[in-house]
N, C-alpha and C positions, 0 to 999 in steps of 0.2 A: 805913696803908690808908687810912683814913675820911678825911683829907683829899685823898688822890688821887683818891677814889671823889665827891666835893665837888666838885671841880675838874672832873672830867669831865663831872657832871651841869650845873655852870656852861657850861660850854663849849658841851653840849650844847642850853643853854637861851640862848646869846647871840645876839644879830641886827649882826654888825657885817658889815664889807664881803665877810672871806673865810669869814664861816658863812652856812648852804644858811638859805633862807624855807622855808615850806610851799610844797609838796612837797620835802624834800630831794632832794640828787640820788642817782642808784644808787649811789655811793660818794664820800665827799670827805675829807680827813685836816685834822689837826691840830696844835700842838703846843703841849702843857699844860706851862707851868711847875713845877715842884715844886723843894725845897730841894737833888734829887739833879742835878739840869738838865733840860732841856725833852723831855718823853717823847712820842714821835710816838704818835698816834692814828689808826686808821683807822675810819667810821664808815659802815656800807654798809647800805642800805632804811631803813625809817622803819616808827614802832610802839614797842611795849613795849620800853627798853632792855635788852638783854644784853650783859655786858660777859665777852668772852674774854679772859684772860692766861696764855698759855702758859707752859711750866715753863723751868727753866732752860736757858741758852743755845741758845735759838732766839726768832726775831720771830715779829710777828703772822702772816707770811705761812704759818707751820704751821696754820692753820686754813682757809688755800681749800679743799682738795680736801673737808674736810670742812661746807662752808657749806650748798652744793645741797641736803645731806640736811638741812640744820636746819627747825626750823617757819618759814615765812612767818608777815607779821605782825608784825615784831621790828626793831626796830635794833641791829645787831650791833656793839658799839664792839670793835675787835682793838688793844690797846697792844702796846707795843715795848717792854718793861723796860728800864732802866737800860743804856746801852750795849750794847745791842744794836738791831739794824736799823737803824732811821733815829734812832732815840733821842741825846741826848748823854750821852758815857760819867760 
């Protein structure tokens, strides 16, 4: 888990052609390589980072109805677990 969080941190701080520059767009996606395969990650808004990882057998869209009710001023990182959503099996 620590390695994945580190990879997310590197992904969020990277400045490549597919990474946002300040200010980031409202929503962007990335594939973070792990030993389990690439994990699909959606990043929404900007600010302090909050990682939202859903429970078993669902993907990051589980959070879509809750997002409007969460505090503003945060960057929400929504992860599709291995084999779920757009992540590799």
